C-alpha positions in Angstrom: 87.9 107.5 89.9 88.1 110.4 92.7 91.6 109.6 93.8 94.1 112.4 94.7 97.3 112.5 92.5 99.8 111.7 95.4 97.6 109.1 96.8 97.7 107.3 93.5 101.5 107.9 93.1 102.3 106.3 96.4 100.0 103.6 95.9 101.5 102.7 92.5 105.0 103.0 93.7 104.2 100.6 96.6 102.4 98.1 94.2 105.6 98.3 91.8 108.2 97.5 94.8 106.0 94.6 95.2 106.3 93.3 91.7 102.4 93.5 91.4 102.9 95.9 88.2 105.7 96.9 86.1 106.5 100.5 84.6 107.0 100.3 80.9 108.4 103.2 78.7 105.5 104.5 76.2 106.2 104.8 72.5 104.7 108.5 72.5 106.9 111.2 74.1 103.7 112.6 75.7 103.1 109.4 77.7 104.7 109.4 81.3 
């Protein structure tokens, strides 16, 4: 995908606020 990071972050935050996706904590400390 050729998407700028700020654009992707905004899109994901919007999707999260609409309950389309859920943020989950990873088991690996390197994951964000």
